C-alpha positions as CSV (number, residue, x, y, z in Angstrom):
1,X,0.0,0.0,0.0
2,X,2.8,2.4,0.9
3,X,4.7,1.6,-2.3
4,X,1.6,2.2,-4.3
5,X,1.2,5.7,-2.7
6,X,4.8,6.4,-3.1
7,X,4.7,5.5,-6.8
8,X,1.6,7.7,-7.3
9,X,3.3,10.6,-5.5
10,X,6.4,10.2,-7.6
11,X,4.4,10.1,-10.8
12,X,2.3,13.2,-9.9
13,X,5.5,15.0,-8.8
14,X,7.0,14.2,-12.2
15,X,3.9,15.5,-14.0
16,X,4.0,18.7,-12.0
17,X,7.7,19.3,-12.8
18,X,7.0,18.6,-16.5
19,X,4.1,21.0,-16.5
20,X,6.1,23.7,-14.8
21,X,9.0,23.3,-17.3
22,X,6.5,23.5,-20.2
23,X,5.0,26.6,-18.7
24,X,8.4,28.3,-18.4
25,X,9.3,27.3,-22.0
26,X,6.0,28.7,-23.2
27,X,6.7,32.0,-21.4
28,X,10.1,32.2,-23.0
29,X,8.6,31.5,-26.5
30,X,6.0,34.2,-26.0
31,X,8.6,36.7,-24.9
32,X,10.8,35.9,-27.9
33,X,8.2,37.8,-30.0
34,X,9.8,40.9,-28.6
35,X,12.7,40.4,-31.0
36,X,10.3,40.7,-33.9
37,X,9.1,44.1,-32.8
38,X,12.5,45.5,-31.9
39,X,14.7,44.2,-34.8
40,X,12.8,42.5,-37.6
41,X,9.9,44.9,-38.0
42,X,12.1,48.0,-38.2
43,X,14.3,46.4,-40.8
44,X,11.3,45.4,-42.8
45,X,9.9,48.9,-42.8
46,X,13.2,50.3,-44.0
47,X,13.5,47.7,-46.7
48,X,10.0,48.4,-48.0
49,X,10.4,52.2,-48.2
50,X,12.5,52.3,-51.4
51,X,11.9,49.6,-54.0
52,X,14.9,47.7,-55.3
53,X,16.6,49.5,-58.2
54,X,15.6,53.1,-57.2
55,X,18.6,55.3,-56.8
56,X,17.2,58.4,-55.2
57,X,19.8,59.0,-52.5
58,X,18.4,61.9,-50.5
59,X,14.8,62.2,-51.7
60,X,13.5,60.6,-48.5
61,X,15.0,60.4,-45.1
62,X,14.4,56.7,-44.3
63,X,15.0,57.1,-40.5
64,X,12.5,59.9,-40.2
65,X,9.9,58.1,-42.4
66,X,10.3,55.0,-40.3
67,X,9.9,56.9,-37.1
68,X,6.8,58.8,-38.4
69,X,5.2,55.5,-39.4
70,X,5.9,53.9,-36.1
71,X,4.6,56.9,-34.2
72,X,1.5,57.2,-36.4
73,X,0.6,53.5,-35.8
74,X,2.1,53.0,-32.4
75,X,-0.6,50.6,-31.3
76,X,0.4,48.3,-34.1
77,X,4.1,48.6,-33.8
78,X,4.5,48.7,-30.0
79,X,6.0,45.5,-28.6
80,X,3.8,43.3,-26.4
81,X,4.1,43.3,-22.7
82,X,6.4,40.6,-21.3
83,X,4.8,37.6,-19.6
84,X,6.0,37.2,-16.1
85,X,6.2,34.0,-14.1
86,X,3.2,33.6,-11.8
87,X,3.8,31.2,-9.1
88,X,1.1,28.7,-7.9
89,X,0.6,28.2,-4.2
90,X,4.0,29.7,-3.2
91,X,6.0,27.9,-5.8
92,X,9.3,29.8,-6.1
93,X,10.9,27.8,-8.9
94,X,11.1,30.1,-11.8
95,X,13.6,28.2,-13.9
96,X,13.7,24.8,-15.5
97,X,14.0,21.9,-13.2
98,X,16.1,18.9,-14.2
99,X,15.8,16.1,-11.8
100,X,16.9,12.7,-13.0
101,X,13.7,11.4,-14.7
102,X,13.1,14.8,-16.3
103,X,16.7,15.4,-17.2
104,X,16.7,12.5,-19.7
105,X,13.7,13.9,-21.5
106,X,15.1,17.4,-21.5
107,X,18.3,16.2,-23.0
108,X,16.5,14.3,-25.7
109,X,14.3,17.3,-26.5
110,X,17.4,19.5,-26.6
111,X,19.1,17.2,-29.1
112,X,16.0,17.2,-31.2
113,X,15.7,20.9,-31.2
114,X,19.4,21.3,-32.0
115,X,19.0,19.0,-34.9
116,X,16.0,20.9,-36.2
117,X,17.8,24.2,-35.7
118,X,20.8,23.0,-37.8
119,X,18.5,21.9,-40.5
120,X,16.7,25.2,-40.5
121,X,20.0,27.1,-40.6
122,X,21.0,25.2,-43.7
123,X,17.7,25.9,-45.3
124,X,17.9,29.5,-44.4
125,X,21.4,29.8,-45.9
126,X,20.1,28.2,-49.1
127,X,17.2,30.7,-49.3
128,X,19.5,33.6,-48.5
129,X,21.9,32.6,-51.4
130,X,18.9,32.2,-53.8
131,X,17.5,35.6,-52.7
132,X,20.9,37.3,-53.2
133,X,21.3,35.8,-56.6
134,X,17.8,36.9,-57.6
135,X,18.4,40.4,-56.2
136,X,21.7,40.6,-58.2
137,X,19.9,39.5,-61.4
138,X,17.1,42.1,-60.9
139,X,19.7,44.8,-60.2
140,X,21.6,43.8,-63.4
141,X,18.3,43.9,-65.4
142,X,17.5,47.4,-64.0
143,X,21.0,48.6,-64.8
144,X,20.9,47.2,-68.3
145,X,17.4,48.7,-68.8
146,X,18.6,52.2,-67.7
147,X,21.6,52.1,-70.0
148,X,19.6,51.3,-73.1
């Protein structure tokens, strides 16, 4: 009877640790959206202001235009609030826990994620090379078109 309770306790404790770890990982994933608003969105706005092939050096001040756009539509371009850890019943553990049974799972998951990340990096590099080649071709076509 005692062993049965101990096994159930251990199983439930393991489930609780996994749930906490998953919660913390989800918080980090949600907060990583911040990078999109700070870096990627600003770069995207600047890249869309002047089409490829236009060579109007001082006709528009890109930084001022970007700032004006972001101020005009600040509710769209403002980064979301960070999600903070909210403890449950006095739980103070606000980082991943890796006790022996959970550690094996975390290591396997980490290896899977690293494998997926390396695959995505390779794909990203291939897309980048293709994009650069296409951009160069378009620029060459525009240059030839303006010379004729």
